[in-house]
Phi, psi and omega in degrees: 000132181282161178300322180297319181295317179299317181298314181295320179295318179295320179296319180296318179296319179296321180296325181287327183270340181290142178293133181282141176290123180288142178285130178277144176236118182252147169254130181227136173232185184217169175275355187253134171286163182294341181285346181255132188293347176301334181294341182299324179292319177299315181296322180296316178298312183298315180300315182291318179298319180292328176290319183280323189235016186299336178286340183250326177214131177248127181257121174262121190254137178234139179294163180301136179088347183287328181250310179218156174301155184306319183288352181253004181296318180304309182297325180294322178286317181302319182280345183086008176300321169232159185276332186212149178212129178277144185206178163242114191306332183299339179295342185255018182298338176291337177276322176202125183300340180293340177296337182295304177291340174290343180259319186195167173224154175269113174055042181228269183286143162260181185299318181291328175300316178298316180299312179302311184296315180297314189280325190229347185244022172093002182296319183303320181296326180288324174302313182289331177293314182288311178295330180299334177294345179246021175073035182226155168254146182232131175244104174294130180220007178219144179212141175228157172281193190304148179283167190301308188123188185281137176247123189219176174250007170228137186296142172242111182248325180234170179294332178298333181290350178275346183299132177078357183277137172267109188236134173288117179224133177254134177125140181292304180295325181297319178295321178296320180293317180299319179297322178296333180271004176091007177265176181236123180283132173241126180261132176198155178292155181303325182290349181263350189294314185305307183293325179294322175291317182298322183269355180076018177295327175234158181274342181182175183202153165245153173218294186208207180285165184306319181295321179290318178298322179294318180296335178277351175083019185295336177295342181277339187235008175223157182247340186230153179222122178259122184227158003278170180279078183295336184292331178222096186283351174187166178218150178239143177228159180187196183234129172274132180234128177303131186300321180294321178293321178295316182293339179285347180274154174287157176304324180295320179290319176303318180296322179295321177292323176297319177298318178298320179293315180298318180294321179292326179302312180292317179301318185298324180296309181292319180300312184292320180297321177294314182292323179294322178298316178296319182289325178302317180298322179289319177297324181300332178272343189256332184222171175268127182255125178242132181250133176297146178279170185297324179297319178296316181294329176293321177295320178298318180299316179298317180292320179299318180300317180297316182291323178298312180295319179300314181294319180298321182287347179269347186212119183301322179293320176298317180300318181296316181293311182296321179298317178299319179296313183290324176296323174299313181300317179297318181293310183292333182302330181302315181274319182299314182288325180294330183257008177297148005268019187265354180269194194269092173074202183255157166269109185294148178276066186278187179294158183280149176297327181298318180296324180282325178299328179294339180272341183282126184249000000 
């Protein structure tokens, strides 16, 4: 018997006696119903994850509301009732204000800023630090550029037109800004917006990008659209994973899920921009679109900076997240501005890092 034959025989025997890794089966849901196009990003991640890691973990996916109400997805993952839940982090700002900038910013980050920050400037670690306080691991896998803006049945051309309006707005900082402008924030789930607009319960609403707003049917119940969506200059989506379920996976399987998330993150940007472009053309035929002038947007930026610093100083975790974001902007500005107009967007005139450092305790 040759040495090679002996080696192969021994390896085969070891493989037969070694305990086999049991295949994990996960249940995952989302905050989005199937009628809203935001669910497409969740589905893309699940499909890719099952292709890459299906031999080790299989994810069974359920649309929003099928297992638990949208507002209970966080608790279901935290408790281990389900292993994973797709979300928009801002929905959990009531648990920790830091979830707000992990989801969106007012007049600050664009979609590529979020991707850069998450991938190379320390953002990913902060998602896991904040979600980790609730026994979860977080994989950001979706990003969109600025949201549409307010959809109403009376035109909004200037900031004065927001006074006295009852508007559905999501986000902690966004609500504070609206209140400073004389409007009233109304919080409600995305699935409730259509009927509230139709019945006149609210004067207007923001929700998401043009393609998602179109899929929600807002063109049927509003006549005007005020753009751009300064209140949310970009948004991040991802999956909350129960820490115990994550730890039960091998490092190789964890890496495959991370690869699926990273690939979906890039896919989501191109997918949403293409779909938003198509939807804008349809909205242009269906409603009147009004764009804020540059002077108005400069006022919004100044107000956003004040609210960001104010919010950061009220919560140590918010201060930590915002400081990291602004330090990224300061760092990246050196190259972005030097290569303008050919680089990625603008360097926003955001709050100073010094003001945020004063909030970090």
